[in-house]
C-alpha positions as CSV (number, residue, x, y, z in Angstrom):
1,M,192.6,81.0,153.3
2,S,190.0,80.8,150.6
3,K,190.1,78.1,148.0
4,F,189.4,80.9,145.4
5,D,192.5,83.1,146.6
6,K,194.3,82.1,143.4
7,I,191.9,83.7,141.1
8,R,189.9,86.1,143.0
9,P,189.7,90.0,143.1
10,F,190.8,91.7,146.3
11,Y,188.6,91.8,149.2
12,D,187.8,95.4,150.3
13,A,190.1,94.9,153.3
14,E,193.0,94.5,151.0
15,V,192.3,97.5,148.5
16,N,194.0,100.1,150.3
17,K,197.3,98.2,150.9
18,A,197.1,97.0,147.1
19,I,196.6,100.9,146.0
20,C,199.6,102.1,148.3
21,S,201.8,99.5,146.9
22,S,201.1,100.9,143.1
23,I,200.5,104.4,143.8
24,N,203.9,105.4,142.4
25,H,203.9,103.0,139.7
26,P,204.4,104.9,136.0
27,M,201.5,103.2,134.7
28,M,199.3,104.6,137.3
29,K,200.2,107.9,136.7
30,A,199.9,107.6,133.2
31,L,196.3,106.2,133.7
32,M,195.3,109.0,136.2
33,S,196.9,111.6,133.9
34,F,194.9,110.4,131.2
35,A,191.4,110.1,133.4
36,F,192.1,113.4,135.3
37,P,194.2,115.5,132.7
38,D,193.6,118.9,134.7
39,V,194.0,117.7,138.2
40,D,197.2,117.9,140.1
41,D,198.8,114.6,140.7
42,S,198.6,115.2,144.6
43,V,195.0,115.5,144.5
44,W,194.3,111.9,142.7
45,K,197.0,110.3,145.1
46,E,195.2,111.7,148.0
47,Q,192.0,110.4,146.9
48,L,193.3,107.1,146.0
49,L,195.1,106.7,149.5
50,R,191.5,107.3,150.9
51,T,190.1,104.4,148.9
52,H,189.1,101.2,150.8
53,S,186.8,99.5,148.7
54,I,186.6,98.1,145.1
55,R,183.4,100.1,144.4
56,D,185.0,103.2,145.4
57,F,187.8,102.7,143.1
58,Q,185.4,101.6,140.1
59,I,183.3,104.9,140.5
60,N,185.8,107.3,141.4
61,F,188.6,106.3,138.9
62,A,187.7,103.2,136.7
63,Y,184.4,104.9,135.6
64,Q,185.9,108.1,135.0
65,A,188.6,106.6,133.0
66,V,186.4,104.6,130.7
67,K,184.6,107.8,130.4
68,K,187.3,109.5,129.2
69,V,188.0,106.6,126.7
70,L,184.8,107.2,125.3
71,E,185.3,111.0,125.1
72,K,188.6,110.8,123.3
73,S,188.3,107.8,121.0
74,S,184.8,107.0,120.0
75,D,181.9,109.3,118.7
76,G,179.5,107.9,121.7
77,L,178.1,104.7,123.3
78,S,174.5,103.8,122.8
79,T,172.5,101.0,124.7
80,S,169.4,98.7,124.5
81,G,167.8,96.3,126.7
82,F,169.2,97.7,130.2
83,E,166.0,99.1,131.1
84,K,164.5,95.5,131.3
85,L,167.0,94.2,134.1
86,E,166.2,94.5,137.9
87,P,168.3,96.6,140.5
88,N,169.8,94.6,143.2
89,T,169.7,91.3,141.0
90,A,172.7,89.4,140.0
91,Y,173.2,88.2,136.2
92,L,175.4,86.2,134.3
93,F,176.2,88.3,131.6
94,I,177.5,86.0,128.5
95,S,179.1,88.5,125.9
96,N,180.5,88.3,122.6
97,H,184.2,89.6,122.7
98,R,185.8,92.0,120.6
99,D,188.1,94.3,123.0
100,I,190.1,92.8,125.7
101,I,189.4,95.8,128.4
102,L,186.7,97.8,126.8
103,D,183.9,95.0,126.5
104,T,183.4,94.6,130.1
105,S,184.4,98.3,131.3
106,L,181.9,99.6,129.0
107,L,179.1,97.2,130.3
108,N,179.9,98.3,133.6
109,V,179.6,101.8,132.9
110,C,176.1,101.3,131.6
111,L,175.1,99.0,134.6
112,H,175.9,101.8,137.1
113,D,174.4,104.2,134.7
114,F,171.2,102.3,135.0
115,G,171.7,101.6,139.0
116,L,172.1,97.8,138.4
117,V,174.8,95.4,140.0
118,M,178.1,95.9,138.2
119,T,180.0,92.7,137.4
120,A,183.1,90.5,138.6
121,S,184.8,89.9,135.3
122,A,186.9,87.2,133.7
123,I,190.0,87.9,132.5
124,G,192.9,85.6,131.0
125,D,196.2,85.2,133.0
126,N,198.0,86.1,129.7
127,L,197.0,89.5,130.1
128,V,197.9,90.3,133.7
129,K,201.3,88.7,133.7
130,K,202.7,92.3,134.8
131,D,202.5,93.0,138.5
132,F,201.0,96.1,138.1
133,L,198.2,94.9,135.5
134,K,197.3,92.0,137.8
135,T,196.8,94.5,140.8
136,L,194.9,96.9,138.5
137,S,192.8,94.1,137.4
138,R,191.9,92.8,140.8
139,L,191.2,96.4,142.0
140,N,188.7,96.4,139.0
141,R,186.8,93.3,140.2
142,N,188.4,90.9,137.6
143,F,189.0,87.0,138.6
144,I,191.8,85.3,136.9
145,V,191.1,82.7,134.0
146,Q,194.1,80.4,133.9
147,R,195.3,79.8,130.6
148,G,197.5,77.2,128.6
149,L,197.4,74.4,131.5
150,P,197.8,70.6,131.0
151,P,194.3,68.7,130.7
152,R,194.3,67.5,134.4
153,E,195.2,71.2,135.9
154,L,192.7,72.6,133.5
155,L,190.1,70.7,134.5
156,E,190.6,71.6,138.2
157,S,190.9,75.2,137.2
158,S,187.7,75.1,135.2
159,K,186.1,73.7,138.2
160,L,187.3,76.1,140.7
161,M,186.2,78.9,138.2
162,S,182.8,77.3,138.0
163,E,182.3,77.3,141.9
164,Y,183.6,80.9,142.0
165,I,180.8,82.0,139.6
166,R,178.2,80.2,141.5
167,Q,179.3,81.7,144.8
168,L,179.5,85.3,143.2
169,I,176.0,85.1,141.7
170,L,173.9,82.9,144.3
171,R,175.9,83.8,147.5
172,E,177.2,87.0,147.1
173,N,174.5,88.8,144.6
174,R,177.4,89.8,142.4
175,S,176.7,89.8,138.7
176,V,179.5,88.3,136.4
177,W,180.7,88.9,133.1
178,I,182.4,86.1,130.7
179,A,183.0,86.2,127.1
180,Q,181.3,83.5,124.9
181,R,184.7,82.0,123.8
182,E,188.2,81.8,124.8
183,G,189.8,84.9,123.4
184,R,188.3,87.7,121.0
185,T,186.5,87.1,118.0
186,K,189.2,87.8,115.1
187,D,187.0,87.1,112.0
188,G,184.0,89.0,112.8
189,N,181.8,85.3,113.7
190,D,180.6,85.7,117.1
191,A,180.1,82.0,118.1
192,T,179.6,80.6,121.8
193,H,182.1,77.9,122.7
194,S,180.1,74.9,124.5
195,G,183.1,74.8,126.6
196,V,181.9,77.9,128.5
197,L,178.5,76.2,129.3
198,K,180.2,73.0,130.2
199,M,182.4,75.0,132.6
200,L,179.4,76.7,134.0
201,A,177.8,73.3,134.5
202,M,180.5,71.9,136.8
203,A,179.3,73.8,139.8
204,S,175.7,72.6,139.4
205,E,174.4,71.0,142.5
206,E,170.9,70.6,141.0
207,N,169.4,67.3,139.7
208,N,168.6,69.1,136.3
209,L,171.2,71.1,134.7
210,I,168.7,73.5,133.0
211,D,167.4,74.5,136.8
212,Y,170.7,75.7,137.4
213,F,171.3,77.6,134.4
214,K,168.0,79.3,135.1
215,M,169.2,80.0,138.6
216,L,172.1,81.8,137.5
217,K,170.3,84.4,135.2
218,I,172.1,84.1,132.0
219,V,171.7,87.3,129.9
220,P,173.4,87.3,126.2
221,V,175.3,90.7,125.5
222,S,176.1,91.8,122.1
223,I,178.6,94.8,121.9
224,S,179.7,96.4,118.4
225,Y,182.4,98.9,117.3
226,E,181.8,100.8,114.2
227,Y,185.4,100.6,113.9
228,D,187.8,98.0,115.2
229,P,191.0,99.9,116.4
230,T,192.8,96.5,116.5
231,D,191.7,95.4,113.0
232,A,195.2,95.5,111.3
233,L,196.7,94.0,114.5
234,K,194.7,90.8,113.7
235,M,195.9,90.1,110.2
236,P,198.9,88.1,111.1
237,Q,197.0,85.6,113.2
238,L,194.3,85.4,110.4
239,M,196.8,85.1,107.8
240,A,198.4,82.3,109.5
241,E,194.9,80.2,110.0
242,A,193.9,81.0,106.2
243,N,197.5,79.3,105.6
244,A,196.7,76.7,108.0
245,E,200.0,77.5,109.7
246,K,200.4,77.8,113.6
247,Y,200.2,81.0,114.9
248,I,202.6,82.3,117.8
249,K,201.9,85.4,119.4
250,D,204.8,87.8,119.8
251,K,206.0,88.6,123.7
252,N,204.0,91.7,123.8
253,E,201.2,91.4,121.6
254,D,198.5,91.3,124.3
255,F,199.6,94.5,125.8
256,I,199.9,96.2,122.4
257,T,196.5,95.1,121.5
258,L,195.0,96.0,124.8
259,L,196.4,99.6,124.5
260,S,195.4,99.9,120.7
261,G,191.8,98.8,121.7
262,I,191.7,101.6,124.3
263,I,193.3,104.5,122.7
264,G,192.6,103.4,119.1
265,Q,189.5,105.1,117.2
266,K,186.3,103.3,117.5
267,K,183.7,105.9,116.3
268,R,180.2,104.6,117.6
269,I,179.7,101.8,120.0
270,H,176.7,99.9,121.1
271,I,175.8,97.5,123.7
272,H,172.6,95.3,123.6
273,V,171.7,93.3,126.6
274,G,169.1,90.3,125.8
275,D,166.4,89.0,127.9
276,V,167.1,86.5,130.7
277,L,167.1,83.0,129.0
278,D,164.2,81.7,130.8
279,T,161.3,80.3,128.7
280,E,163.9,79.2,126.1
281,L,165.4,77.0,128.9
282,D,162.0,75.5,129.7
283,T,161.6,74.6,126.0
284,I,165.2,73.0,125.9
285,A,164.5,71.0,129.0
286,N,161.1,69.7,127.4
287,E,163.0,68.7,124.4
288,F,166.2,67.2,125.5
289,D,167.1,65.0,128.3
290,N,170.9,64.5,127.3
291,Q,173.0,66.9,128.9
292,N,175.4,67.5,126.0
293,K,172.3,68.2,123.8
294,Q,171.0,70.9,126.4
295,I,174.3,72.4,126.4
296,Q,174.4,72.5,122.6
297,A,170.8,74.2,122.6
298,V,171.5,76.6,125.0
299,V,174.5,77.8,123.0
300,Q,172.3,78.0,120.0
301,T,170.0,80.1,122.1
302,I,172.7,82.7,123.1
303,D,174.2,82.7,119.7
304,D,170.7,83.5,118.3
305,S,170.3,86.5,120.8
306,I,173.6,87.9,120.2
307,L,173.7,87.6,116.2
308,Q,170.2,89.0,116.1
309,S,170.6,91.8,118.3
310,Y,174.2,92.9,116.9
311,K,174.3,96.5,115.9
312,L,175.3,96.8,112.3
313,W,177.0,99.9,111.1
314,P,177.9,101.6,108.0
315,T,181.4,99.7,108.1
316,N,179.7,96.1,108.4
317,Y,177.6,97.1,105.3
318,I,180.2,98.8,103.2
319,A,182.6,95.5,103.9
320,Y,179.8,93.2,102.5
321,D,179.2,95.4,99.3
322,L,183.0,95.7,98.8
323,L,183.9,91.9,99.2
324,N,180.7,90.9,97.3
325,K,181.2,93.5,94.3
326,S,177.7,94.4,95.0
327,D,175.3,97.5,96.3
328,K,173.0,95.5,97.9
329,F,173.2,97.5,101.3
330,K,173.9,101.2,99.5
331,E,171.0,102.5,101.3
332,F,172.8,101.8,104.6
333,Y,175.8,104.0,104.2
334,T,176.8,107.2,102.3
335,E,179.6,107.7,99.6
336,N,181.7,109.6,102.2
337,E,181.5,106.8,104.6
338,K,182.3,104.3,102.0
339,S,185.5,106.3,100.7
340,L,186.7,106.6,104.7
341,F,186.4,103.0,104.9
342,E,188.1,102.3,101.8
343,R,191.2,105.0,102.8
344,R,191.1,102.8,106.0
345,L,191.8,99.6,104.1
346,E,194.3,101.2,102.1
347,M,196.2,102.8,105.0
348,R,196.2,99.7,107.4
349,I,196.8,96.7,105.2
350,D,198.8,95.7,102.0
351,E,196.2,95.8,99.3
352,S,198.3,94.0,97.1
353,N,197.6,90.8,99.1
354,S,194.2,89.8,97.8
355,Q,194.0,87.4,100.9
356,M,194.6,89.9,103.4
357,V,192.1,92.1,101.8
358,E,189.6,89.5,102.2
359,S,190.1,88.5,105.7
360,F,190.0,92.3,106.5
361,L,186.6,92.8,104.9
362,L,185.3,89.8,106.1
363,M,186.1,90.9,109.8
364,Y,183.6,93.5,109.1
365,A,181.0,91.7,106.8
366,N,180.6,88.6,108.8
367,P,178.0,90.2,111.3
368,V,176.1,91.4,108.2
369,V,176.4,87.7,107.0
370,N,175.3,86.2,110.4
371,K,172.2,88.7,110.8
372,M,170.8,87.7,107.3
373,K,170.4,84.1,108.7
374,Y,167.5,85.4,110.7
375,E,164.3,86.7,108.9
376,N,163.8,90.4,109.2
377,A,166.8,90.9,111.4
378,I,168.4,93.6,109.0
């Protein structure tokens, strides 16, 4: 028994048994029919039954499924920064978080295409309550983040996850993906939560925390979608927050959001991987000797990288101009793109509710506002 058994993905030796137990599940059939629409069931079943490692499952099945998602529900994926990464090297990717499944799945497609180490990826236990989804996530090298625990258990859980991330990167040479915050960004404001860095720091065995962060090879990642397929689904929570009300999720809300993110239209998508944090960490170490101040400075460095490198789309500029009743960014979009976005607004939310309209527009406009804080970023 490993102390990580509660949260880890499958070992390769466990993969085939897990596949055998799930192969006839209706959701497995739905997934495979989507990924391989012209292939007879017996063909993919035979191939699955011959699968004995996570890598084989990811490359032969998950990779193909994500490629099909791109083909059916996007206008393509572009990238920048990957050529700076080294093969056979483990990194800690800290990413903004827009889509439950696709953020990390698309990153792994890119890593594979560039011949780089793919990630083990954090996933909240609220997303894998159904047995099949938990099995699928473990087959896809996800490790579980335990949510909603009492303070003492939360501390123990955070320490366990921190130690597991250390083991993956430093002992197993396995890259790791974690979101910059718990839960997806709903309002378009990408911000790293200091709790994520504090969790990572728990496994440090070094005298100097910054030395440990350098060992982890932290790489900030920004992902942007021209259209957010879950934009309308975010409205109830944004409305509750705007009215200072407590928001309670519906029972199947996470699952509906997960599916909508996969099948909904996204148009263009861009992933940028930043530089490995290195000289920035040296500067922080020289400037601060207090650990909390060091963590805050690292948070700011990650935010600076993500916000400055975030790819802005016509939808972002249109939302900014509509919100501010201006034509400040009209050179960045066409009249046709503007009318399509206005049509989306009309179709997806109640336009008579001014607060809802403002929240919807802010979701798309905030990345512009954030990028404007940096000189020459736009």
